[in-house]
N, C-alpha and C positions, 0 to 999 in steps of 0.2 A: 664525338670521340674522331681524332683525327689519325690515320695509322700510314705511316710513309712503309711502303713495302721494302722486304729483303733487310738488309743490314748486317755487317760483321763479316763472318766468313761466307755470307751468301751474298754475292755481288749483284745478283740480278742479271739483266741484260748488258752488254758489253757493247758500247758504239768504238769509233776510232780514238775518241778522246776521254769518254768519260764512262762511268758504271751508273747503272740506273740506283743503286741505293744511295749514292750520294746526291743526284740530281732530284730524286722523290723526297728526300728528307728536307731539302732546301725548300722545294715548293711547299710541303708540309708546314714548315715553321712559318713561312711567308703568309699562308693562309690562315694558321691559328693567330699570328699578329694583327690580320686585317680585322678577324673576328673580335679578338679582345679589345682593340681599339674602337670599333666602330658598334659594337653590340654588347657592351659591359654587362648585360644582364644573362649573358650566354656563358656558360662554363665551358671552358676547352679544355680536354684531356688528350695526351698522346700517347700512343702505343710505345714510341722511341722517340727521344730527342737527340740521340748520340749515335753512333756507328756501331752499334750492336745486333747481335743475332737473336731474332724472337721466334719460336715456333709457330705456327699459323694458328693453332688452337688456342695459344696463351693470349693472342691479340683479341680473340673473340672474349676470352673471359675477363679481360680487363673491361671490355664495353660493356659486359653483362654486369659485372661487380659494381660498375658505377652508375648504373642504371642510364646508360646513355640513350638518348633520343634520335639518335642518327649515327650512323658509322659510315666514314669515308676513308677508303682503302685507295690509295694514290700509287700509280706504278707508270712506267716508261715499256713501251713495245718494241718489238724487232721482228722483221720481215728478211728471210733468207736471201731474197733477190735484192734486197735493199731499194725497191722501188714504192713499196707502200707509205703513205703518210697520213697524217690527220689524229684525230682524237677520237675516241669512243668510250662510252660509258655503259657498264654492265650491271644488270640486277641477277638475283639468285634466280636461276630456273635451270630448265631444260635446253641444251643448246639446239639450235635449230640450222645450224649450218656446220660444216666441217672447219671453216675459219672460227667460229665462236668456240667450238672444241679445243682447237689448236691454242688458244689464248688460255683456256683454264687449265689445260695441261701443262703449258709452260710455266704458268704462275702457279700451279699446283705441285709441280716436280720439287719445289724447295724442300718438302716434307722427306725427302732421300737424304738430306743433310740432318734429319732429326734422329734421335734414338729410340729405337722400337716404334717406328712410325705406325707399323702394320696394326700393333695394339692400339694405339691412341686414335687412330682413324679408322678403327673397326675393319681393318681388312683392305683398305683402300689402296687402289693402285693408281697412282696418275697417270699412266699410261695406257691402262686398261679401257676400253670404251664401254665394257659391261659395267664397271664401278661406277660410272657414271648415273646409272639408274637410280642410286640410292637418293639422289637430289629430287626425285618426283614427287615425295612425300611433301617437301617443304618449299616447293616451288612458288606458291600462292599465299603464304603467310603473311610477308611484308610485302607483297609484289606490287601491289598498287602505288602504294607510297614511295618504294624504292624507284619506281618507274617514272613516278611524278618528279622526283629530284633528279633523277638521270636527265629527264628531258630539259629540266631547267639549265643543267651543267651544258648539255649541248647546244642549245640554244645561246647562251652566254660564249661559249667557245666560237661557234659560227658568227655570230653577229658583232661581238665586242672586241673579241682576241683575233678574229680575221682567221680560225684555223679550220683546216679542211674537216667537214663535219662525216664522219663516218657512222654517226647514229646511235640509237639507243639499243643495246642488245641483251640477251639472257644468255647465262653459261653456268656451269656447277662451279664454283670457286669454294675450296676449302674454308678461306678466310672468312667468308660470308656465311658458311654453311651455320654456325651455331650461335650466330648472334641473336638477340632476341628484341631486335630493333629494325627499321627500314635501314637497309645497307646498299652501299653500292662501291664498286671497283671502277676507277677511272684511269684510262688508260691516255696519258696526256701527250704522246707523240712516239715516233718510232726513231731510236738512237741509230737504226742500220740506215736511216734515211740522212745523208749527208747535211743538207739544208735545215733538216728538223733538229738533227742532234746540236747544230750550232745555235739554234734558237733555243733549245732547252737548258744548253750550257750557259748562256748571256743572262745576266742579272735582269735586264728587261723582260725577255721572254718568260723566265720563271715569274716576274711580278705581274705579266698578264693573266699567264695560268692560273695563278693563286687569285688573283683578284676577279678572275671569272668565276672559278668555284666559289669564292667569298658572295658574289653578286646573286648566285644561282640560289646559295644557301639562305641569303637575305630573302629571296623570292620565296621560297619552300616554307620558310619560317611565318612570313606573312601570310602564305596561303593555310598554312597548319593552325594559325590563329585566329584566322578570320571563320575557319570553321567551326573553331571553338567558340566562337560567339552565337553558336547554336543557328546556323542557317541551314538547320534540318527541319524547315518549314515553319519555323516560330517566327513569328514579327515581334516588335516591341512591347514591352510591357504596358499595358494601359493603366497609367499612374493614379487616373481617378477612380477604377475598380479594384485595382491588383489583380487582374485578370490578365492571360495569355490568349492570343486569338492565332488560329492557325489556319492554315490553308485546307487541312482535313475537315473543317466547319466544326471542330467542337472548341467549346470554351473550358478553359481550366480556372477554376474558382481556388483562389490562394486559402488554404485552411485558415480556421479561425483560433477555434480552441483545441487544437491538435499540436502534437509535438513533431517538429519536422521529421522526415524520412531518415533514417539513419545513413551516412553518407559511405561509413565502412562496414561490411558485414564481417564480423570476426569468424573464423574458421577454427574450430576448436581443436581438431584433429590433424593428423599428418596427411590428410588425404590429398591426392591430386584433382583439381577442380580446373575445368577448360571452361573459358569463356571467350567472349567476343568484346575486343576493345573498340569503342565508337568514336570518343572523343578525348583530344589530349590539349590541355590549356595551360597557360602559365598562372592562372589564377582559378579559385575553385568556382564551379557552377554554383547559382545560388540555390539553396536548399528547397525554395518553392517553385523551382523550375519542373515543367510537366515531365521532363524526360525521368524524373525519380518515381513518379507514382506510374506512368504510361509503362515503364520498363524495367522497374525495380532496380534504378541505376546503383552501381557499386563505384565509390570513390577509391582511387590509389594514389596515394601520395609519395611521389619521388623525391630526389635530391631538389630538381628544378621545376617539376611539372605536376598537374594533377590529371591522371588518367583515369577515364572511364569506362567501364565495362557492364555488359549484360550478359543474362543467361547463365546458368548453372549446371553442368553436365559432368558427368565421371567418365564419360565415353568419348574419346575423339571423334569417331564416326558420327555420334550425334551432334556436338557443336558443330562440326564440318555441315551437316544438313542445316542446322539452324542457323548458321551465317549466311547460307545461300538465302533464306527469306528474308534478311535484313538489306540486301544490297541494294534495293530500290531507293530506301530511306537512308543508308549509311555505306555510299560508295567505296570508301575508303576503310571501312571496317577490317581488323583481321583478328586472327585466333591468338589468344594468349594462354598460358597455363599458371595457376597458382598453388601454393603449398603456404597454409596460413595466408597472412595477408601481404606474401612476397611474391611477385612475378619469378619465375624460374624458366629457363631455356626449354623451349619446347620439346627439344629431342631428348632432355633428361627426363621431361614429364612422360614422353610416350615409352620410355624404358620401364618406367615405374608401374604403368597400366599394363603394358603388353607380358 
């Protein structure tokens, strides 16, 4: 999911010659074309492709409804003194510096253009420091994957696009708050800096930025898929015996006269179940893989991926504790919520169980 920030009546940051909403739309469309042309098995979805206003919560809803596997929100920055320059990429979390909070306040202030924003965002005030405490609950849900992608982005900006690297950071952004997948917000540069504005206006500059994000996405996709080949301590299958050997010194014997474990566990009621997602893959895990028996693996088929989760808790506190016990073996695991066989936004689930 590629999200061009701002749009329509919300111009975003203004430079001397350009508006944020226009620049980030151009970069977003270029990024999408790079992905479509070079990785055709990936479905690219945009929150907007024209100059229209779109509330922040609707951007997350579009991503969730389309079962996106990654959410990339593209923006441009501003500095009142006109001196700051460079790129930075944010993941969802609590701000650790005043500067991070200031960026979040700037990007979140767009909700003031929305009708009845206090109801939509549960009383959130983009200018109140106290309001940002609400992000504490969700800061770790997809944090590791988000930070991983953010690092790839900043590496590409620095090494290939030759942009000043302002680092990977965390702050509370409403556009990332309700997404149910790894999500980042990319600040592509400062329109308040004369040279950087000229760079971001230029076709070449936009190409460099878009291609850097594309290469970061390609690296991230490769990393995700390499994990999907079950580098969770499993070696290759021994074709002569049908066994899997692990570094944990146990051997898994392929079942002979047994039905394969069920890939999808149907939930007949409307209860909200919390699980821990451990693997995402473009092709299904074979049914005789040891993960099924060892962890009672659950397969969740989405539009483009097979997602695999373990655990079954009705309490968020219990699943949170359970997820901690899995960190050594599944360092990129994160909590998801399900209703029936569908993944639902975690915030929606927490409201149902509280």
